[in-house]
The first five atom37 places (N, CA, C, CB, O) and aatype in JSON, in Angstrom:
{
  "aatype": [12, 15, 14, 7, 9, 7, 10, 12, 11, 1, 1, 10, 6, 11, 6, 2, 3, 0, 9, 0, 10, 0, 19, 15, 7, 9, 0, 11, 11, 18, 3, 9, 5, 14, 6, 9, 9, 11, 16, 10, 6, 16, 11, 18, 8, 15, 3, 0, 7, 3, 17, 18, 19, 0, 10, 7, 17, 6, 6, 5, 11, 0, 9, 19, 11, 12, 3, 15, 19, 10, 7, 16, 9, 16, 6, 9, 11, 6, 9],
  "atom_mask": [
    [1, 1, 1, 1, 1],
    [1, 1, 1, 1, 1],
    [1, 1, 1, 1, 1],
    [1, 1, 1, 0, 1],
    [1, 1, 1, 1, 1],
    [1, 1, 1, 0, 1],
    [1, 1, 1, 1, 1],
    [1, 1, 1, 1, 1],
    [1, 1, 1, 1, 1],
    [1, 1, 1, 1, 1],
    [1, 1, 1, 1, 1],
    [1, 1, 1, 1, 1],
    [1, 1, 1, 1, 1],
    [1, 1, 1, 1, 1],
    [1, 1, 1, 1, 1],
    [1, 1, 1, 1, 1],
    [1, 1, 1, 1, 1],
    [1, 1, 1, 1, 1],
    [1, 1, 1, 1, 1],
    [1, 1, 1, 1, 1],
    [1, 1, 1, 1, 1],
    [1, 1, 1, 1, 1],
    [1, 1, 1, 1, 1],
    [1, 1, 1, 1, 1],
    [1, 1, 1, 0, 1],
    [1, 1, 1, 1, 1],
    [1, 1, 1, 1, 1],
    [1, 1, 1, 1, 1],
    [1, 1, 1, 1, 1],
    [1, 1, 1, 1, 1],
    [1, 1, 1, 1, 1],
    [1, 1, 1, 1, 1],
    [1, 1, 1, 1, 1],
    [1, 1, 1, 1, 1],
    [1, 1, 1, 1, 1],
    [1, 1, 1, 1, 1],
    [1, 1, 1, 1, 1],
    [1, 1, 1, 1, 1],
    [1, 1, 1, 1, 1],
    [1, 1, 1, 1, 1],
    [1, 1, 1, 1, 1],
    [1, 1, 1, 1, 1],
    [1, 1, 1, 1, 1],
    [1, 1, 1, 1, 1],
    [1, 1, 1, 1, 1],
    [1, 1, 1, 1, 1],
    [1, 1, 1, 1, 1],
    [1, 1, 1, 1, 1],
    [1, 1, 1, 0, 1],
    [1, 1, 1, 1, 1],
    [1, 1, 1, 1, 1],
    [1, 1, 1, 1, 1],
    [1, 1, 1, 1, 1],
    [1, 1, 1, 1, 1],
    [1, 1, 1, 1, 1],
    [1, 1, 1, 0, 1],
    [1, 1, 1, 1, 1],
    [1, 1, 1, 1, 1],
    [1, 1, 1, 1, 1],
    [1, 1, 1, 1, 1],
    [1, 1, 1, 1, 1],
    [1, 1, 1, 1, 1],
    [1, 1, 1, 1, 1],
    [1, 1, 1, 1, 1],
    [1, 1, 1, 1, 1],
    [1, 1, 1, 1, 1],
    [1, 1, 1, 1, 1],
    [1, 1, 1, 1, 1],
    [1, 1, 1, 1, 1],
    [1, 1, 1, 1, 1],
    [1, 1, 1, 0, 1],
    [1, 1, 1, 1, 1],
    [1, 1, 1, 1, 1],
    [1, 1, 1, 1, 1],
    [1, 1, 1, 1, 1],
    [1, 1, 1, 1, 1],
    [1, 1, 1, 1, 1],
    [1, 1, 1, 1, 1],
    [1, 1, 1, 1, 1]
  ],
  "atom_positions": [
    [[-22.55, 282.93, 223.25], [-22.25, 281.92, 224.28], [-22.26, 280.54, 223.64], [-23.27, 282.0, 225.46], [-23.19, 280.19, 222.91]],
    [[-21.18, 279.73, 223.94], [-21.02, 278.45, 223.37], [-21.65, 277.48, 224.28], [-19.6, 278.12, 223.11], [-21.79, 277.77, 225.47]],
    [[-22.06, 276.24, 223.77], [-22.71, 275.3, 224.63], [-21.67, 274.65, 225.52], [-23.48, 274.27, 223.81], [-20.48, 274.69, 225.22]],
    [[-22.09, 274.06, 226.57], [-21.13, 273.31, 227.52], [-20.62, 272.06, 226.78], [0.0, 0.0, 0.0], [-21.12, 271.67, 225.73]],
    [[-19.56, 271.46, 227.41], [-19.0, 270.29, 226.77], [-20.07, 269.18, 226.66], [-17.76, 269.8, 227.55], [-20.02, 268.4, 225.71]],
    [[-20.99, 269.09, 227.55], [-22.04, 268.01, 227.47], [-22.91, 268.15, 226.26], [0.0, 0.0, 0.0], [-23.42, 267.16, 225.73]],
    [[-23.07, 269.41, 225.81], [-24.05, 269.64, 224.71], [-23.42, 269.62, 223.35], [-24.76, 270.95, 224.89], [-24.12, 269.53, 222.34]],
    [[-22.12, 269.71, 223.31], [-21.37, 269.69, 221.97], [-21.21, 268.23, 221.42], [-19.9, 270.36, 222.15], [-21.0, 267.26, 222.14]],
    [[-21.34, 268.19, 220.09], [-21.16, 266.94, 219.42], [-19.72, 266.47, 219.5], [-21.59, 267.06, 217.99], [-18.82, 267.22, 219.13]],
    [[-19.47, 265.31, 219.95], [-18.13, 264.78, 220.09], [-17.66, 264.0, 218.9], [-18.06, 263.93, 221.29], [-18.39, 263.14, 218.42]],
    [[-16.47, 264.26, 218.39], [-15.95, 263.44, 217.33], [-15.43, 262.03, 217.78], [-14.84, 264.19, 216.66], [-15.44, 261.07, 217.01]],
    [[-14.98, 261.96, 219.05], [-14.59, 260.63, 219.59], [-15.65, 260.32, 220.54], [-13.15, 260.61, 220.29], [-15.53, 260.58, 221.74]],
    [[-16.73, 259.73, 220.03], [-17.89, 259.34, 220.81], [-17.68, 258.06, 221.63], [-19.06, 259.16, 219.89], [-18.12, 257.95, 222.77]],
    [[-17.01, 257.1, 221.01], [-16.85, 255.77, 221.69], [-15.36, 255.52, 222.01], [-17.42, 254.57, 220.77], [-14.43, 256.12, 221.46]],
    [[-15.23, 254.59, 222.92], [-13.97, 254.16, 223.39], [-13.0, 253.63, 222.16], [-14.22, 253.03, 224.47], [-11.81, 253.92, 222.07]],
    [[-13.67, 252.85, 221.3], [-12.95, 252.41, 220.16], [-12.33, 253.52, 219.24], [-13.84, 251.59, 219.38], [-11.24, 253.39, 218.68]],
    [[-13.15, 254.63, 219.16], [-12.66, 255.68, 218.31], [-11.42, 256.32, 218.94], [-13.74, 256.71, 218.07], [-10.47, 256.65, 218.23]],
    [[-11.44, 256.49, 220.31], [-10.3, 257.04, 220.95], [-9.06, 256.1, 220.9], [-10.66, 257.34, 222.36], [-7.94, 256.59, 220.73]],
    [[-9.23, 254.86, 221.02], [-8.22, 253.81, 220.98], [-7.56, 253.89, 219.49], [-8.91, 252.32, 221.32], [-6.34, 253.89, 219.33]],
    [[-8.4, 253.95, 218.52], [-7.92, 254.0, 217.09], [-6.97, 255.21, 216.88], [-9.17, 254.1, 216.07], [-5.9, 255.09, 216.29]],
    [[-7.42, 256.42, 217.41], [-6.65, 257.62, 217.15], [-5.34, 257.55, 217.95], [-7.47, 258.89, 217.51], [-4.29, 257.97, 217.48]],
    [[-5.45, 257.02, 219.2], [-4.23, 256.9, 220.08], [-3.18, 256.02, 219.38], [-4.61, 256.26, 221.51], [-2.01, 256.38, 219.24]],
    [[-3.66, 254.87, 218.96], [-2.67, 253.91, 218.31], [-2.1, 254.55, 217.04], [-3.37, 252.51, 217.94], [-0.92, 254.35, 216.75]],
    [[-2.88, 255.29, 216.29], [-2.39, 255.9, 215.04], [-1.29, 256.96, 215.43], [-3.63, 256.58, 214.19], [-0.22, 257.04, 214.82]],
    [[-1.61, 257.75, 216.46], [-0.65, 258.81, 216.87], [0.61, 258.15, 217.35], [0.0, 0.0, 0.0], [1.68, 258.65, 216.98]],
    [[0.63, 257.05, 218.18], [1.86, 256.46, 218.62], [2.63, 255.8, 217.56], [1.6, 255.52, 219.65], [3.86, 255.87, 217.52]],
    [[1.88, 255.12, 216.62], [2.53, 254.57, 215.48], [3.31, 255.54, 214.57], [1.53, 253.9, 214.7], [4.4, 255.27, 214.06]],
    [[2.65, 256.68, 214.43], [3.35, 257.74, 213.62], [4.37, 258.35, 214.32], [2.47, 258.78, 213.17], [5.43, 258.57, 213.72]],
    [[4.24, 258.71, 215.61], [5.36, 259.4, 216.32], [6.6, 258.48, 216.58], [4.84, 259.95, 217.67], [7.71, 259.0, 216.6]],
    [[6.45, 257.27, 216.77], [7.55, 256.41, 217.09], [7.95, 255.46, 215.94], [7.21, 255.61, 218.3], [8.86, 254.63, 216.06]],
    [[7.24, 255.62, 214.82], [7.5, 254.91, 213.51], [7.49, 253.37, 213.84], [8.98, 255.38, 212.83], [8.46, 252.66, 213.58]],
    [[6.39, 252.9, 214.41], [6.22, 251.45, 214.62], [4.9, 251.01, 213.98], [6.24, 251.09, 216.16], [4.03, 251.81, 213.63]],
    [[4.82, 249.69, 213.86], [3.61, 249.06, 213.33], [2.47, 249.08, 214.36], [3.91, 247.61, 212.89], [2.68, 248.74, 215.52]],
    [[1.29, 249.47, 213.95], [0.11, 249.53, 214.95], [-0.13, 248.15, 215.55], [-1.26, 250.04, 214.24], [-0.56, 248.07, 216.7]],
    [[0.14, 247.04, 214.8], [-0.19, 245.73, 215.33], [0.48, 245.36, 216.59], [0.11, 244.73, 214.36], [-0.04, 244.51, 217.32]],
    [[1.66, 245.96, 216.92], [2.4, 245.58, 218.08], [2.0, 246.46, 219.29], [3.91, 245.67, 217.79], [2.52, 246.27, 220.39]],
    [[1.11, 247.39, 219.09], [0.69, 248.29, 220.21], [-0.49, 247.63, 220.89], [0.31, 249.76, 219.7], [-1.45, 247.2, 220.26]],
    [[-0.37, 247.55, 222.21], [-1.42, 247.01, 223.08], [-2.04, 248.08, 223.91], [-0.88, 245.94, 223.97], [-1.36, 248.95, 224.45]],
    [[-3.39, 248.0, 224.01], [-4.18, 248.99, 224.84], [-4.08, 248.44, 226.23], [-5.74, 249.17, 224.36], [-4.39, 247.28, 226.46]],
    [[-3.65, 249.28, 227.18], [-3.48, 248.91, 228.65], [-4.73, 249.32, 229.44], [-2.19, 249.64, 229.29], [-5.26, 248.57, 230.26]],
    [[-5.18, 250.6, 229.12], [-6.23, 251.09, 229.87], [-6.88, 252.37, 229.2], [-5.72, 251.37, 231.27], [-6.16, 253.15, 228.57]],
    [[-8.15, 252.57, 229.33], [-8.77, 253.78, 228.82], [-9.65, 254.44, 229.88], [-9.59, 253.48, 227.57], [-10.29, 253.76, 230.67]],
    [[-9.68, 255.72, 229.89], [-10.56, 256.52, 230.74], [-11.14, 257.74, 230.03], [-9.81, 256.97, 231.97], [-10.48, 258.3, 229.16]],
    [[-12.3, 258.14, 230.35], [-12.97, 259.29, 229.84], [-13.3, 260.2, 231.01], [-14.23, 258.89, 229.06], [-13.96, 259.84, 231.98]],
    [[-12.75, 261.47, 230.85], [-12.98, 262.51, 231.83], [-14.22, 263.34, 231.37], [-11.69, 263.42, 232.0], [-14.13, 264.21, 230.5]],
    [[-15.33, 263.04, 231.99], [-16.67, 263.61, 231.52], [-16.67, 265.15, 231.67], [-17.91, 262.98, 232.36], [-17.25, 265.82, 230.82]],
    [[-16.07, 265.71, 232.68], [-16.09, 267.19, 232.95], [-15.28, 267.98, 231.92], [-15.51, 267.49, 234.38], [-15.66, 269.06, 231.48]],
    [[-14.07, 267.35, 231.53], [-13.25, 268.01, 230.56], [-13.5, 267.57, 229.1], [-11.84, 267.8, 230.91], [-13.16, 268.27, 228.15]],
    [[-14.08, 266.4, 228.99], [-14.37, 265.86, 227.63], [-13.17, 265.3, 227.03], [0.0, 0.0, 0.0], [-13.03, 265.3, 225.8]],
    [[-12.23, 264.78, 227.87], [-10.98, 264.19, 227.3], [-10.95, 262.73, 227.5], [-9.73, 264.81, 227.91], [-11.4, 262.19, 228.51]],
    [[-10.39, 262.07, 226.48], [-9.95, 260.61, 226.63], [-8.61, 260.47, 226.99], [-10.13, 259.84, 225.41], [-7.76, 261.25, 226.55]],
    [[-8.32, 259.48, 227.8], [-6.97, 259.05, 228.16], [-6.76, 257.64, 227.8], [-6.7, 259.24, 229.61], [-7.48, 256.8, 228.32]],
    [[-5.85, 257.3, 226.98], [-5.53, 255.92, 226.57], [-4.17, 255.53, 226.91], [-5.73, 255.73, 225.13], [-3.23, 256.18, 226.45]],
    [[-3.97, 254.49, 227.7], [-2.65, 254.03, 228.01], [-2.22, 252.89, 227.05], [-2.59, 253.57, 229.47], [-2.93, 251.89, 226.92]],
    [[-1.09, 253.05, 226.38], [-0.73, 252.03, 225.35], [0.62, 251.52, 225.71], [-0.74, 252.61, 223.88], [1.4, 252.22, 226.36]],
    [[0.93, 250.3, 225.3], [2.24, 249.68, 225.51], [2.78, 248.97, 224.3], [0.0, 0.0, 0.0], [2.01, 248.33, 223.58]],
    [[4.01, 249.04, 224.05], [4.68, 248.32, 222.92], [6.1, 248.0, 223.34], [4.68, 249.18, 221.56], [6.72, 248.78, 224.07]],
    [[6.6, 246.89, 222.9], [7.92, 246.5, 223.3], [8.16, 246.79, 224.73], [8.94, 247.18, 222.47], [7.39, 246.28, 225.55]],
    [[9.19, 247.58, 225.16], [9.47, 247.9, 226.49], [8.98, 249.28, 226.85], [10.9, 247.77, 226.73], [9.34, 249.77, 227.92]],
    [[8.19, 249.93, 226.04], [7.69, 251.31, 226.2], [6.29, 251.34, 226.55], [7.87, 252.11, 224.98], [5.54, 250.43, 226.22]],
    [[5.88, 252.44, 227.28], [4.49, 252.73, 227.57], [4.26, 254.22, 227.44], [4.09, 252.24, 228.96], [5.18, 255.01, 227.65]],
    [[3.01, 254.62, 227.09], [2.67, 256.05, 226.96], [1.22, 256.22, 227.27], [3.0, 256.61, 225.55], [0.41, 255.3, 227.16]],
    [[0.92, 257.48, 227.67], [-0.5, 257.88, 227.86], [-0.81, 258.91, 226.81], [-0.76, 258.46, 229.32], [-0.07, 259.88, 226.65]],
    [[-1.86, 258.74, 226.12], [-2.26, 259.6, 225.04], [-3.52, 260.34, 225.5], [-2.51, 258.78, 223.72], [-4.55, 259.72, 225.79]],
    [[-3.44, 261.68, 225.56], [-4.58, 262.48, 225.97], [-5.2, 263.11, 224.71], [-4.16, 263.59, 227.0], [-4.52, 263.72, 223.9]],
    [[-6.52, 262.93, 224.57], [-7.25, 263.46, 223.38], [-8.47, 264.24, 223.71], [-7.65, 262.35, 222.47], [-9.18, 263.93, 224.67]],
    [[-8.73, 265.28, 222.89], [-9.93, 266.13, 223.11], [-11.1, 265.45, 222.39], [-9.71, 267.62, 222.56], [-11.02, 265.3, 221.17]],
    [[-12.15, 265.03, 223.06], [-13.24, 264.22, 222.33], [-14.1, 265.06, 221.38], [-14.21, 263.55, 223.37], [-14.72, 264.52, 220.47]],
    [[-14.13, 266.41, 221.59], [-14.9, 267.24, 220.82], [-14.12, 267.55, 219.51], [-15.25, 268.48, 221.61], [-14.72, 267.52, 218.44]],
    [[-12.9, 267.84, 219.58], [-12.09, 268.15, 218.35], [-11.62, 267.02, 217.7], [-10.96, 268.95, 218.63], [-11.29, 267.06, 216.51]],
    [[-11.56, 265.89, 218.45], [-11.03, 264.64, 217.86], [-9.47, 264.64, 217.54], [0.0, 0.0, 0.0], [-8.98, 264.05, 216.57]],
    [[-8.78, 265.37, 218.46], [-7.33, 265.53, 218.23], [-6.54, 265.05, 219.47], [-6.99, 267.02, 217.9], [-7.03, 265.07, 220.59]],
    [[-5.34, 264.64, 219.22], [-4.42, 264.29, 220.3], [-3.83, 265.61, 220.87], [-3.27, 263.3, 219.78], [-3.29, 266.44, 220.14]],
    [[-3.95, 265.74, 222.17], [-3.45, 267.0, 222.8], [-2.19, 266.76, 223.48], [-4.44, 267.58, 223.81], [-1.45, 267.72, 223.69]],
    [[-1.83, 265.52, 223.85], [-0.59, 265.25, 224.58], [-0.23, 263.74, 224.54], [-0.72, 265.73, 226.05], [-1.1, 262.89, 224.7]],
    [[0.99, 263.46, 224.32], [1.55, 262.11, 224.41], [2.64, 262.12, 225.46], [2.11, 261.63, 223.02], [3.67, 262.77, 225.29]],
    [[2.41, 261.4, 226.56], [3.41, 261.41, 227.66], [3.98, 259.97, 227.85], [2.74, 261.94, 229.03], [3.21, 259.04, 228.11]],
    [[5.19, 259.79, 227.75], [5.83, 258.45, 228.01], [5.9, 258.18, 229.41], [7.21, 258.34, 227.43], [6.17, 259.12, 230.17]],
    [[5.69, 256.99, 229.87], [5.75, 256.59, 231.26], [6.66, 255.4, 231.49], [4.37, 256.29, 231.75], [6.8, 254.94, 232.62]]
  ]
}
C-alpha cells in the first residue's frame, strides 16, 4: 500500500519551484527566452497534489499543470 499524497515527499515543494519548472517548459516548447515570460497566477490543488501556473508572453498565454510529487509537467494548455 502506498502512502497518500499528503504523506509523500514532493519534489515541487514551493511555489517558486513550480514557477521555475513551468517557465522552463514553456521556454523549451515555444523556443522563447525565459526572461520574457511573466507569471500571471499560481494555484496548488492539495487533494491531487498538482500545481497550476498561468504564464503569459507576447500575445500568448498558457496554463502549465505539474505533478508536485514527480516534479514533472503533465499538461500545457494554451488559453
